[in-house]
TORMARBA-660762 format. One record per residue (C-alpha): x negated, z, y; residue number from 0. Coordinates in steps of 0.5 Angstrom, whole numbers, plus 500, padded with zeros to 3 digits. Example, Ala and Ser with C-alpha at 12.3 -4.5 7.8 and 13.67 -1.06 7.14 Angstrom:
BEGIN
R     u     w     v     n
R   475   516   491     0
R   473   514   498     1
***
This chain:
BEGIN
R     u     w     v     n
R   731   553   659     0
R   727   558   655     1
R   725   564   659     2
R   721   570   656     3
R   722   577   659     4
R   717   581   657     5
R   718   589   657     6
R   726   587   656     7
R   728   593   652     8
R   725   598   658     9
R   728   601   664    10
R   728   596   669    11
R   727   590   664    12
R   734   591   660    13
R   738   591   667    14
R   734   584   668    15
R   735   581   661    16
R   743   583   661    17
R   744   580   668    18
R   740   574   666    19
R   744   573   659    20
R   751   574   662    21
R   750   570   669    22
R   746   564   666    23
R   749   562   659    24
R   745   555   660    25
R   738   559   659    26
R   736   562   653    27
R   733   569   654    28
R   727   571   650    29
R   726   579   650    30
R   719   581   648    31
R   718   588   647    32
R   713   592   643    33
R   718   598   643    34
R   714   604   645    35
R   717   610   647    36
R   720   607   653    37
R   723   601   650    38
R   730   602   647    39
R   734   596   644    40
R   740   601   645    41
R   739   599   652    42
R   742   592   650    43
R   747   593   645    44
R   752   590   649    45
R   749   583   649    46
R   745   583   642    47
R   750   578   639    48
R   750   573   645    49
R   748   566   643    50
R   743   566   649    51
R   739   572   647    52
R   733   573   642    53
R   729   579   641    54
R   722   578   639    55
R   718   585   637    56
R   710   584   639    57
R   705   586   643    58
R   702   582   650    59
R   695   585   648    60
R   695   581   642    61
R   692   574   645    62
R   693   570   638    63
R   700   573   637    64
R   702   571   645    65
R   699   564   644    66
R   702   562   638    67
R   709   565   641    68
R   708   560   647    69
R   706   554   643    70
R   712   555   638    71
R   717   556   643    72
R   715   553   650    73
R   717   557   655    74
R   719   554   661    75
R   718   561   665    76
R   716   568   664    77
R   719   574   668    78
R   713   579   666    79
R   716   587   666    80
R   712   589   660    81
R   707   595   663    82
R   705   602   662    83
R   708   605   668    84
R   708   613   668    85
R   702   615   673    86
R   701   622   669    87
R   700   618   662    88
R   695   614   666    89
R   691   620   668    90
R   691   622   661    91
R   689   615   658    92
R   687   610   663    93
R   684   605   658    94
R   691   604   655    95
R   693   602   662    96
R   688   597   662    97
R   689   594   656    98
R   697   593   657    99
R   697   592   664   100
R   691   588   665   101
R   689   584   659   102
R   696   583   657   103
R   698   580   663   104
R   692   575   663   105
R   694   574   656   106
R   700   571   658   107
R   697   568   664   108
R   693   564   659   109
R   699   562   655   110
R   703   560   661   111
R   697   556   663   112
R   696   552   657   113
R   703   550   657   114
R   703   548   665   115
R   697   544   664   116
R   700   540   658   117
R   706   538   662   118
R   706   541   669   119
R   714   539   669   120
R   715   544   663   121
R   713   550   666   122
R   717   552   672   123
R   714   560   674   124
R   710   566   672   125
R   714   572   676   126
R   710   578   676   127
R   714   584   677   128
R   709   590   680   129
R   709   596   684   130
R   709   599   691   131
R   703   604   688   132
R   698   598   689   133
R   698   599   697   134
R   696   607   696   135
R   699   612   700   136
R   702   612   707   137
R   702   618   713   138
R   708   620   716   139
R   710   613   719   140
R   709   606   717   141
R   711   602   712   142
R   708   597   706   143
R   709   590   708   144
R   707   584   704   145
R   700   584   708   146
R   698   591   707   147
R   691   592   704   148
R   691   594   697   149
R   688   601   696   150
R   690   604   689   151
R   689   611   687   152
R   691   612   680   153
R   689   609   674   154
R   696   606   673   155
R   696   603   680   156
R   689   600   679   157
R   691   597   673   158
R   697   594   677   159
R   693   592   683   160
R   688   588   678   161
R   694   585   674   162
R   697   582   681   163
R   690   579   683   164
R   690   576   676   165
R   696   573   678   166
R   694   570   685   167
R   688   568   682   168
R   691   563   676   169
R   696   561   682   170
R   690   559   686   171
R   685   557   681   172
R   689   553   676   173
R   695   551   680   174
R   700   556   676   175
R   706   557   679   176
R   707   564   680   177
R   711   570   684   178
R   709   577   685   179
R   714   582   687   180
R   712   590   689   181
R   718   595   688   182
R   719   602   690   183
R   721   607   685   184
R   727   605   681   185
R   733   610   679   186
R   739   609   675   187
R   742   608   668   188
R   737   608   662   189
R   731   611   665   190
R   727   614   660   191
R   727   622   661   192
R   719   623   663   193
R   721   620   670   194
R   723   625   675   195
R   731   624   676   196
R   733   623   669   197
R   728   629   667   198
R   731   634   671   199
R   738   631   669   200
R   737   633   662   201
R   734   640   664   202
R   739   642   668   203
R   744   640   663   204
R   740   645   658   205
R   739   650   663   206
R   731   649   663   207
R   726   649   669   208
R   726   643   674   209
R   718   642   674   210
R   716   639   681   211
R   709   638   683   212
R   706   641   689   213
R   711   643   694   214
R   715   637   693   215
R   713   634   699   216
R   711   627   697   217
R   716   622   699   218
R   718   616   695   219
R   723   610   697   220
R   728   610   692   221
R   731   603   689   222
R   738   603   685   223
R   735   599   678   224
R   741   594   679   225
R   739   592   686   226
R   732   591   683   227
R   735   586   678   228
R   739   583   683   229
R   733   582   687   230
R   729   579   681   231
R   734   574   680   232
R   734   572   687   233
R   727   571   688   234
R   726   568   681   235
R   731   562   683   236
R   730   561   691   237
R   723   563   692   238
R   717   559   693   239
R   711   559   688   240
R   705   563   691   241
R   710   568   695   242
R   710   575   695   243
R   716   580   696   244
R   717   587   697   245
R   723   590   694   246
R   725   597   697   247
R   732   601   698   248
R   730   604   705   249
R   732   611   702   250
R   726   615   703   251
R   727   622   700   252
R   722   628   699   253
R   722   630   692   254
R   724   637   693   255
R   730   634   697   256
R   732   629   691   257
R   732   635   686   258
R   736   639   691   259
R   741   633   692   260
R   741   632   684   261
R   743   640   683   262
R   749   640   688   263
R   752   634   685   264
R   751   637   678   265
R   754   643   680   266
R   760   640   681   267
R   760   635   675   268
R   758   641   670   269
R   763   646   674   270
R   758   651   676   271
R   758   655   682   272
R   754   652   688   273
R   747   654   688   274
R   746   655   681   275
R   742   649   679   276
R   737   650   685   277
R   735   657   681   278
R   732   652   676   279
R   727   649   681   280
R   720   651   679   281
R   713   648   682   282
R   708   646   678   283
R   700   644   679   284
R   700   638   683   285
R   698   631   680   286
R   691   629   681   287
R   691   623   686   288
R   698   624   688   289
R   700   619   694   290
R   703   623   699   291
R   708   618   701   292
R   711   611   700   293
R   715   606   704   294
R   717   599   703   295
R   719   594   708   296
R   723   589   705   297
R   725   585   711   298
R   722   579   709   299
R   726   579   702   300
R   732   580   706   301
R   731   575   712   302
R   729   569   707   303
R   733   570   701   304
R   739   574   703   305
R   738   580   699   306
R   740   587   701   307
R   741   594   697   308
R   748   595   695   309
R   749   602   696   310
R   746   608   699   311
R   742   614   695   312
R   747   619   695   313
R   752   614   691   314
R   747   611   687   315
R   745   618   685   316
R   752   620   683   317
R   753   614   679   318
R   746   615   675   319
R   749   623   674   320
R   755   620   671   321
R   752   615   666   322
R   747   620   663   323
R   753   625   662   324
R   757   620   659   325
R   751   618   655   326
R   749   624   651   327
R   747   621   645   328
R   743   616   648   329
R   739   621   651   330
R   738   625   645   331
R   736   619   641   332
R   730   618   646   333
R   728   625   647   334
R   723   624   640   335
R   719   629   637   336
R   713   626   641   337
R   716   626   647   338
R   717   633   647   339
R   710   634   645   340
R   708   630   651   341
R   713   634   655   342
R   710   641   653   343
R   703   638   655   344
R   705   635   662   345
R   709   640   665   346
R   710   647   661   347
R   703   648   660   348
R   700   647   667   349
***
């Protein structure tokens, strides 16, 4: 079977592509990526010469390109990870998120629908990977479940909520076999350093300030990226069409506690006196519409399909730090001039 994985050169996508290429040699995996600032083929150097791996450069917003690609290759399934995903960027430029996350998703759905209508046995599944941010914000208690009402607060989460609704609409209206999963915050190797953990790892190494929004009291549930890739594998192969699953790590931490733990780990790794890195913490003006707390209940996934997180946050964070310290060249290559300009605008000048 030919499987199209969109956004496969990005952070989560590269781990999913690698898992599928290595685990399923009978599949031919097509990695479609626009290669924006966060897409990096260096993430996949170890599999780029595998016979069942193909890379395609392209933009899901280009409907003619997508239709031609599907017509030529007749994909049997899609795992859709391509998305603009950084909340801060969505506040600065919401329209870009509408194009990629909404229009791009609908383009893929239309192309998949065409194949499915031609031969209902030829197209097996459209798997849409989404976020817990579509549910909005929680108070001090409670968790998001698969039946939680949508309440997006940022342009990013609004665009992802819209794409989720379109996937369900195509399933209900056209019978297109589809699935959705909503995951909590991912962390781990290959994460672009605009996000909290890799940003602070990089800044600690270089003795730069660690910018923390507000008072650092916002709570997130952290999921190791390789555990997320395993969950996608399990859902893709075992879930029923029309299903939704939440994927969470059961690791709730305030942002400030995450960074304090990171500082302690890197004190040891870098041979610095305890407490040295905490002095770099700098509080900056909070983000507009910043949700207070996210927490994912993944009980349904664990009970129905047998998935569970493989490690706790402390262990996963140390593994993440080790990877970044061992891959300094990767980090240097992705921090381009454009990223530095964005970093200045987003954090330094607040």
